[in-house]
C-alpha positions in Angstrom: -0.2 -0.4 0.5 2.6 2.0 0.6 4.7 2.0 -2.7 2.9 5.2 -3.2 3.4 7.6 -0.8 0.1 9.1 -1.5 -2.2 5.8 -1.2 -2.8 6.6 2.4 -4.0 10.0 2.0 -6.0 9.4 -1.0 -8.2 6.7 1.1 -8.7 9.4 3.8 -9.7 12.2 1.6 -11.8 10.2 -0.4 -13.4 8.6 3.1 -13.7 11.9 4.7 -15.4 13.5 1.4 -17.5 10.4 1.3 -19.0 11.2 5.0 -19.6 14.9 3.9 -21.1 14.2 1.3 -23.4 11.5 2.4 -24.6 13.3 6.0 -25.1 16.3 4.0 -27.9 14.3 1.8 -28.9 12.8 5.3 -29.6 16.2 7.1 -30.7 18.2 3.7 -28.1 20.4 4.1 -25.5 22.2 0.9 -22.0 21.6 0.7 -20.2 25.0 0.9 -16.9 25.7 -0.2 -15.3 28.0 3.0 -13.8 31.6 1.9 -10.6 32.1 3.2 -8.4 35.2 3.2 -7.8 35.4 -0.2 -10.9 34.3 -1.1 -12.1 30.1 -2.2 -9.5 27.8 -1.3 -9.7 26.0 -4.5 -8.4 29.6 -6.0 -5.9 29.9 -3.5 -4.4 26.8 -2.9 -3.4 26.8 -6.6 -2.0 30.3 -6.3 0.2 29.4 -4.1 1.2 26.4 -5.4 1.6 28.5 -9.0 3.7 31.1 -6.6 6.5 28.6 -5.4 7.0 27.1 -9.0 7.7 30.7 -10.0 10.0 31.3 -6.8 11.7 28.1 -7.9 12.3 28.7 -11.4 12.3 32.3 -12.4 15.6 33.4 -9.7 17.7 29.8 -11.1 16.3 30.9 -14.5 18.0 34.5 -14.5 21.3 33.4 -12.2 22.0 30.9 -14.9 21.4 32.0 -18.0 21.0 35.7 -17.0 18.1 38.6 -18.6 18.8 37.8 -22.4 18.6 33.9 -22.3 15.7 34.3 -19.4 12.6 32.8 -21.4 14.8 30.2 -23.0 16.1 29.0 -19.7 13.1 28.8 -18.0 11.3 26.4 -20.9 14.7 24.2 -20.3 14.8 24.5 -16.5 10.8 23.0 -16.7 11.9 21.0 -19.1 14.8 19.4 -17.1 13.4 19.3 -13.7 9.9 19.4 -13.9 8.7 16.3 -14.6 4.8 14.7 -15.0 6.1 12.5 -12.1 6.9 15.7 -9.6 3.6 17.5 -11.0 1.1 14.7 -10.5 2.5 14.2 -7.0 1.8 18.0 -6.0 -1.3 18.1 -7.5 -2.1 14.8 -5.8 -1.2 16.3 -2.4 -3.1 19.1 -3.2 -6.1 17.8 -3.7 -5.9 15.6 -1.2 -5.9 18.5 1.9 -8.2 20.7 -0.2 -10.8 17.7 0.3 -10.1 17.1 3.5 -10.5 20.1 4.3 -13.6 21.3 2.8 -15.1 17.7 4.2 -13.4 19.0 7.8 -15.2 22.5 7.7 -18.5 21.2 6.4 -19.0 18.6 8.6 -17.9 21.1 11.7 -20.7 23.2 10.2 -23.5 20.6 10.6 -22.4 20.0 14.2 -24.8 22.5 15.8 -27.8 20.0 13.7 -26.1 16.6 14.4 -25.3 17.5 18.2 -28.2 20.2 19.3 -28.1 21.2 22.5 -24.9 19.2 23.4 -22.3 21.6 25.2 -19.7 20.3 27.5 -18.4 23.9 27.9 -19.6 23.8 31.7 -17.4 21.0 32.9 -14.6 22.5 30.3 -14.3 25.7 32.7 -14.6 23.9 35.8 -11.6 22.0 34.8 -9.8 25.1 33.8 -10.3 26.8 37.2 -9.4 22.9 38.9 -5.9 23.1 36.8 -5.2 26.7 37.3 -5.8 26.4 41.4 -9.3 27.9 41.1 -8.4 30.6 38.4 -9.7 31.6 35.1 -6.3 30.3 33.1 -7.5 33.7 30.6 -8.0 36.0 33.3 -3.9 35.1 34.8 -2.7 35.8 31.1 -4.4 39.1 30.9 -3.1 40.1 34.1 0.5 38.5 33.6 1.0 39.8 29.9 -1.3 43.2 30.0 -4.1 43.7 28.0 -2.3 46.0 25.6 0.4 45.2 23.3 0.2 41.6 23.2 -3.3 41.6 22.8 -2.2 43.0 19.5 1.1 40.8 18.9 -1.2 37.6 20.0 -3.8 38.3 17.5 -1.6 38.5 14.6 0.1 35.4 15.2 -3.3 33.3 16.0 -4.9 35.2 12.6 -1.7 34.3 10.5 -2.0 30.8 11.0 -4.6 31.4 8.4 -1.7 31.6 5.6 1.2 30.3 7.5 -0.3 26.5 6.7 -1.0 26.6 3.6 2.2 28.3 2.4 4.3 26.0 4.2 2.5 23.2 2.5 3.0 24.5 -0.7 6.9 25.3 -0.3 7.4 21.2 0.6 4.8 20.2 -2.3 6.5 22.5 -4.5 10.4 22.8 -4.0 10.8 19.7 -2.3 13.1 16.9 -4.3 11.8 13.7 -2.2 8.6 13.6 -2.8 7.6 11.7 -0.1 8.3 14.1 2.4 5.7 16.5 0.5 3.3 13.2 0.3 4.4 13.1 4.7 3.3 16.8 5.3 0.4 16.7 3.2 -0.6 13.2 4.5 -0.1 14.7 8.4 -2.1 17.9 7.4 -5.2 16.2 5.9 -5.5 14.1 9.4 -5.1 17.1 11.4 -8.6 17.8 9.5 -10.0 14.2 10.4 -9.1 13.4 13.8 -10.0 17.5 14.8 -13.8 16.8 13.2 -14.0 13.5 15.4 -13.0 15.3 18.6 -15.5 18.4 17.7 -18.1 15.6 17.5 -16.8 13.7 20.7 -16.8 15.9 22.9 -19.0 19.7 21.4 -18.0 22.9 23.0 -18.3 26.6 22.1 -14.9 27.9 24.2 -14.5 30.4 26.6 -15.1 33.4 24.8 -18.4 32.4 23.5 -19.8 30.8 26.4 -18.0 32.9 29.0 -17.9 36.3 26.8 -18.1 38.6 30.1 -14.3 37.4 31.0 -12.8 38.9 27.9 -14.9 42.3 27.7 -11.9 44.4 28.8 -9.6 43.3 25.6 -8.9 45.4 22.7 -10.4 45.4 19.5 -8.1 43.6 17.7 -7.9 41.1 14.3 -8.8 38.1 16.6 -11.7 39.9 17.6 -13.3 40.3 14.7 -13.0 37.3 13.8 -14.5 35.6 16.8 -17.9 38.7 15.6 -17.4 37.1 12.5 -17.7 33.4 13.7 -20.3 34.4 16.2 -22.9 36.4 13.4 -22.0 33.0 11.0 -22.9 30.8 14.1 -26.0 32.8 14.2 -27.7 33.1 10.6 -26.6 29.5 10.2 -28.7 28.5 13.2 -31.3 30.8 11.8 -31.3 29.3 8.2 -29.2 26.2 7.9 -29.7 25.6 4.3 -28.8 29.3 3.6 -25.0 31.4 2.7 -23.6 30.8 6.2 -21.1 27.7 7.0 -21.1 27.5 11.1 -17.6 27.5 12.2 -17.6 27.6 16.2 -16.0 24.7 18.2 -13.5 24.0 20.9 -12.3 20.7 21.6 -9.6 20.1 20.2 -7.8 23.1 19.3 -6.6 22.8 15.8 -4.5 25.5 15.7 -2.3 23.8 18.3 -2.5 20.4 16.6 -1.8 21.8 12.8 1.3 23.8 14.2 2.7 21.3 16.3 2.5 19.3 13.4 4.4 21.2 11.8 7.0 22.0 14.7 7.4 17.7 14.9 7.9 17.5 10.9 10.6 20.2 10.6 12.4 18.6 13.2 12.1 15.0 11.7 13.0 15.7 8.4 16.1 18.0 9.7 15.1 22.0 8.7 16.9 24.7 9.1 17.8 25.3 13.0 16.0 28.9 12.2 13.2 27.7 10.7 13.1 25.1 13.8 13.4 27.3 16.5 11.2 29.8 14.9 8.5 27.3 14.5 8.2 26.6 17.9 8.2 30.0 19.0 5.1 30.2 17.0 3.9 27.5 18.4 4.3 28.9 22.0 2.6 32.0 20.7 -0.2 30.6 19.5 -1.0 28.5 22.4 -0.5 31.7 24.5 -3.3 33.0 21.7 -5.9 30.3 22.1 -6.4 30.8 26.1 -5.7 34.3 26.0 -8.6 34.8 23.7 -11.2 32.5 24.6 -10.9 30.5 21.7 -9.9 27.5 23.7 -9.7 25.6 27.0 -6.5 24.1 28.5 -8.1 20.6 27.3 -8.4 21.7 23.9 -4.9 22.3 23.6 -3.6 19.1 25.2 -6.0 17.1 23.1 -4.7 19.6 19.8 -1.1 18.3 20.5 -2.0 14.7 20.9 -4.0 14.8 17.6 -0.9 16.7 16.1 1.6 14.3 17.6 -0.6 11.4 16.0 -0.8 12.9 12.4 2.9 13.7 12.0 3.5 9.9 13.2 1.0 8.4 10.9 2.1 10.3 7.8 4.9 9.2 8.6 4.2 5.3 8.9 1.5 5.6 5.8 4.8 7.5 3.2 7.6 5.5 4.4 9.2 7.8 6.6 8.8 5.8 9.6 11.9 6.3 11.9 13.5 8.4 9.7 15.2 11.8 10.9 16.6 14.2 7.8 20.0 15.4 8.5 20.5 19.3 7.9 22.2 20.9 5.0 24.1 23.8 6.3 24.1 27.1 4.0 21.5 26.7 1.5 18.5 28.6 0.6 14.8 27.7 1.9 13.9 26.2 -1.3 18.0 24.1 -1.6 17.2 23.2 2.6 13.8 21.7 1.8 14.9 19.9 -1.1 18.5 19.1 0.6 17.9 15.7 1.4 21.3 13.3 1.1 21.1 10.5 -0.9 21.8 7.8 1.6 18.6 9.4 3.8 16.5 8.6 0.8 13.2 6.9 1.7 12.9 2.9 0.8 10.0 3.2 -0.3 9.4 2.6 -4.2 8.6 5.5 -6.5 8.8 7.8 -3.2 11.5 9.9 -4.6 12.9 11.5 -7.2 16.5 11.7 -6.6 17.2 12.9 -10.2 15.6 16.2 -10.5 17.3 19.3 -8.7 15.3 21.7 -6.6 16.2 25.3 -7.6 
């Protein structure tokens, strides 16, 4: 099954896609394409890939052939280095990720219909107070970090996740010399959506900001609070008319912000990316965890469950793509594109057909 590194990802995407379609038919609800920061996902994700494609080819063509030979150089580079196999892997990875993401967003939207009236926020609030020795964790952070500059910094970190994850996926799919690494990362991210959907239905919650909004009234207006208001309006619109244009997006357990970012951190460490990139990712994770509690997106248990989902996704993705137990040696002195592709030959994955060692990375 693992001779082709995308077998598992395709199976998972078909499974959750079928689940979303069947659920929509049973509930008599539409399947919607969730809009993102730069428009619909089916526009945003291919655009990201095209940008990375250009970033990988244009500088190389200018360096090798200069301005006069630029266009001929681009054609030559594409012909020599961008095989149909490489392009097909990018397409499959992008499609699997997109299918899982759209299915996850729609199944999440059906949550208040399927689990109507079932919420565990009160118990989660009690658990938070128990873990913090009788204190509200959000209030503790407000007092510790303040409600000025910290609020705007954490808001930027939280919202930036919406673009950083697709960007990192595009980087590994397009720039990666070892094609199984792109498959591993795409599979891990896809699993986050699937496992996150399951966690929503297992333990439905709204999150502190929606269950106990009075604890966050002192916070300034930020991009995070704007996003919360938008989600509240969309959620109210969905409950008023589930067949309308609104998509429901409020769910606390588990935190997929934490799960996806932790999955990225673990993956970056396993493949041996540049130390600056790895440490930046871990610092970003810490800030994301703080933001989830600070703004009341999640309870402490949500973040713990999210961390578990992230670890499971990376580990299962490694097994499914033939990368289990692999440790990549960091290669110093490379550009970001070369850093992703510079995997020594002796540590290439053993899965047949998973690697394209003959291509060069721009």
